[in-house]
N, C-alpha and C positions, 0 to 999 in steps of 0.2 A: 633250640637254645643257641644263643650267640656264642661263638668261640672266643674265650678270654685267655686262652693259654699263652699268647704272646704278650699279654699286658703285664706290666710290673705290679708287684704287690705294693700298695701304698695304704696309708691310714685313711679310712673312709668314715665319714660321720654323716648321719641324716637325722633331721628333727622334723616330726610331723605333729599336727595338732587338729583338734576338732572339739565339738561340744555337744552336750545333750541338754535340751531345754525341757523343763518340767514344771509342774505346779509347785507353788511355795511349800505346800504341805508334804509333798514328796521329798523335797530338799530337806526339810526339817527331819524327816524320818532318817535320811541318810546321815545327816549330821549327828543325830541323837544316837545312832547305832541300833535303832529299834526295828530295822527291817526284818521281816519273818525269816528270810534266808540268810541273815547274818551280816557281817561287816562288808557292806557294799563296796566301798572303795578299796579295801584290802584285797578282796576277792578279785575285783576288776584289775587291780595292779598285777596280780599273779597271772591272770588270764591274758593280759596284754604282753607280758614277758614271754609266756608260753607261745603266744601267737607269733611273735617276732621269730622265735626259734624254729617254728614250724611253717614258715612262709612258703618254702619251696615244696611243701606237701600240699599246699592250698592253691598256689598260683602255678599253673603247669610249666611255664618256660623260665621260672626263676631258678637260679643256681642255688644249691645248698651251700650255706656260708657258715664258717666258724666265727661266731659273734664274740667280741671281746667285752662288750658292755651293752645292756639294755636297761634303760631307766624310764619308768612310767610315772608321771606326776599328775596330780589333780589340783584344780583351783575351784573352789566354790564361789559361784557368782550369784549373790542375792540382789534382787531388784535391778539386775542389769538389763540392757536393751534386749528385748525378747523374753523378759521375765527372769525366773530363777533357772539356773543352769549349773552344770559341772563341765568345766573345760579340761581337756586332757592333752598332755604333751608327752610324746615318746622320743627319746634320744637313743639312737642305735649306732654302735661302732664296730668296725672290724679292720683287720689289716689284710688286704687281699686285692685281687684284680678287677673287682666289680663292686659297685656301690650298694648301699643298704636302704635306699629309698622305700622299696617295697616292704621291707621288714618294719620300718618306722610306721608307715601307713597302715600295715596290717595290725600292728600293736595298738594303734589308736582305735581303729574300727572295732576290734574284738573287745577292748576295754570298755568302750561306750556301749557295745551290744550287751556286755555282761551287766552293766548298770541297768539297761533296759530290762533284761531278763529278771534281775533281782527285784525290780520295782514295778513290774507290769501289773501286778495284782492291785495296785493302788493307783496307777496312772497309765492308762493305755495310750494316752495322747502325747507321750514323750517324743521329741523330735531330735534325731541325730543330724547335725548340720556342720558345714564348714570344714570338713575333713580335707586337709591339704598338706603338701610338703611346704615346711616353713624355711628350711635351710638344708644345704647339702655341701659337704667339703670333701675334697680329694678327687683323685683321677684327673683324666685329661681335660674334662670340661670345667675343672676348677671349682670356685666357690659360687654357690647360688644362694641368695636371700630373697624370699618372697617379698613383693612390694605391697 
């Protein structure tokens, strides 16, 4: 693990995103709230928040962080390029000596995996794609916005 003891505590924000592509019928089930396992997006939101909080338990060299905010949002994409999909964005914040990029990326991955798990009985061909850091603020490296 990198030594961050000498770094000042500053406000850190990271935003990550990704999407899961699926059949139109699968998206219809999610929107109607009729998935056999329950409220797909509600459960996926909670899973993403929990994942952000547990990132240091999953990624061996990540520092455990006191997060001040985790928000997981979804956007339904009907008829988009690549067909029907759900896009996920996670915003994570802390005040500390190290950034929260891994927490935001983990939140997105786990939220999308939860959607897959809850819908796999009707659509095993779903594809998780495009997971990446979209924006980072704070710290010595400053502000980053994906191009």
